[in-house]
C-alpha positions in Angstrom: -4.4 25.8 -15.7 -0.8 25.3 -14.9 0.7 24.3 -11.6 1.5 21.4 -9.5 -0.6 18.8 -7.7 0.0 18.6 -3.9 1.3 15.0 -4.4 3.8 16.2 -6.9 2.1 15.4 -10.3 2.0 18.0 -13.1 -1.3 19.7 -13.8 -2.4 19.1 -17.4 -3.5 22.0 -19.6 -7.2 21.1 -19.2 -7.1 21.6 -15.4 -7.0 17.9 -14.5 -4.3 15.7 -13.2 -3.3 12.3 -14.6 -5.9 9.8 -13.4 -7.9 12.4 -11.3 -11.2 14.1 -12.0 -11.0 17.8 -11.9 -13.5 20.1 -10.2 -14.0 23.8 -9.5 -16.3 26.1 -7.6 -18.6 26.1 -10.7 -18.3 22.3 -11.3 -18.0 20.5 -7.9 -17.4 16.7 -7.7 -20.4 14.8 -9.0 -20.0 11.9 -6.6 -21.4 12.6 -3.1 -18.6 10.5 -1.5 -16.0 12.9 -2.9 -15.0 16.5 -2.3 -13.0 19.1 -4.2 -9.4 19.6 -3.1 -7.8 22.8 -4.4 -4.1 22.6 -4.8 -3.6 26.2 -3.5 -5.6 25.8 -0.3 -7.6 28.9 -1.3 -10.9 27.1 -1.9 -10.9 28.1 -5.6 -10.9 31.8 -4.7 -8.2 32.4 -7.4 -10.2 30.6 -10.0 -8.1 27.5 -10.1 -9.3 24.0 -10.5 -9.0 21.2 -8.0 -9.4 17.5 -8.0 -12.0 15.1 -6.6 -10.8 13.1 -3.6 -12.7 10.5 -1.6 -14.1 11.6 1.7 -12.7 9.5 4.6 -15.3 7.2 6.2 -13.9 7.7 9.7 -11.0 9.5 11.3 -8.5 8.2 13.9 -8.1 10.0 17.2 -5.6 12.8 16.7 -3.5 15.4 18.4 -3.3 17.5 15.2 -4.2 21.1 15.3 -7.6 22.5 14.4 -8.0 23.6 10.8 -10.1 26.1 8.9 -12.3 24.7 6.2 -13.7 26.1 3.0 -17.0 26.4 4.7 -15.5 29.0 7.1 -15.9 26.7 10.1 -13.1 25.5 12.4 -12.8 21.7 12.3 -11.1 19.4 14.8 -8.4 18.3 12.2 -7.9 17.9 8.5 -9.5 14.5 8.4 -12.7 15.7 10.1 -12.9 18.6 7.6 -12.5 16.1 4.7 -15.1 13.8 6.1 -17.5 16.7 5.9 -16.5 17.4 2.4 -14.4 20.5 3.2 -11.0 21.3 1.8 -8.6 23.3 3.9 -8.7 27.1 3.7 -5.5 29.1 4.0 -7.2 32.4 3.1 -6.3 34.9 5.9 -9.1 35.4 8.4 -11.3 32.8 6.6 -12.6 31.4 9.9 -13.7 33.1 13.0 -10.9 33.5 15.5 -10.5 30.8 18.1 -9.3 32.1 21.5 -5.7 31.4 22.4 -4.7 30.4 18.8 -3.1 32.1 15.8 -3.5 31.4 12.1 -0.9 29.2 10.4 -2.2 28.9 6.9 -5.2 26.6 7.3 -4.0 25.4 10.8 -4.7 27.1 14.1 -1.7 26.9 16.5 -1.4 27.6 20.2 1.1 30.5 20.6 2.5 29.2 24.0 3.3 25.7 22.8 3.6 25.8 19.0 5.5 27.4 16.1 3.9 27.7 12.7 5.8 25.7 10.0 5.0 26.7 6.4 6.6 24.3 3.9 6.7 26.1 0.6 8.1 23.6 -1.9 7.8 21.1 -3.6 4.2 21.4 -2.4 2.7 23.9 0.0 1.4 22.9 3.5 1.3 24.3 7.0 1.6 22.6 10.4 1.8 23.5 14.1 5.0 22.2 15.4 5.8 21.9 19.1 8.3 24.4 20.5 11.5 22.6 21.5 11.6 21.6 25.2 14.5 23.9 25.9 12.7 26.9 24.5 11.4 29.0 27.5 9.2 31.2 25.3 8.4 31.4 21.6 11.4 32.9 19.8 13.3 32.4 16.6 16.4 31.7 18.7 14.8 28.3 19.5 15.2 27.4 15.8 18.7 28.7 15.0 19.8 25.2 14.0 16.9 24.8 11.6 17.7 28.2 9.9 21.4 27.2 9.5 20.3 24.1 7.7 19.4 26.3 4.7 16.2 27.0 3.0 14.4 28.1 6.2 13.6 31.5 7.7 12.0 32.6 10.9 9.8 35.5 11.9 8.4 36.6 15.2 5.0 38.4 15.2 2.4 39.1 17.9 4.0 36.7 20.4 4.2 33.7 18.0 6.9 32.1 15.8 6.4 31.5 12.0 8.9 29.3 10.2 9.1 29.1 6.4 11.0 26.4 4.6 11.6 25.7 0.9 12.8 22.2 0.3 13.5 20.2 -2.8 
């Protein structure tokens, strides 16, 4: 499999990454204290391999957004999902809808206080970013300066804001 590891390392032709143990839906991690992380955040749905990563033993208190796990459940945050052995799931509608949230890849954002930020390169991830204080309602006009910085675009849909940025 070709591609790129989320931390930036090249994927080897065998599906593994330098120094990491590869895994897949058919061949999960052998160690119970590890879980499979798929570089695409699609839970292996596209047939791609992942790598085994240690499960955290505990998670610090967080204000991060809730996330969708590969088990189809909503978890408090990414650390809690990892602790339960679940990678993050960015497949559309993978988790049951949560009232007063919208999907932002694997994250679930609050439309009245957050914008969805999708970082596309060098590795892909999503986050719920607070709307600027001087933004009276969710709108791309609140992010004009970000768009002018290059590499970013903004979309408004169903009362929420989605930002996409490709960085190097």
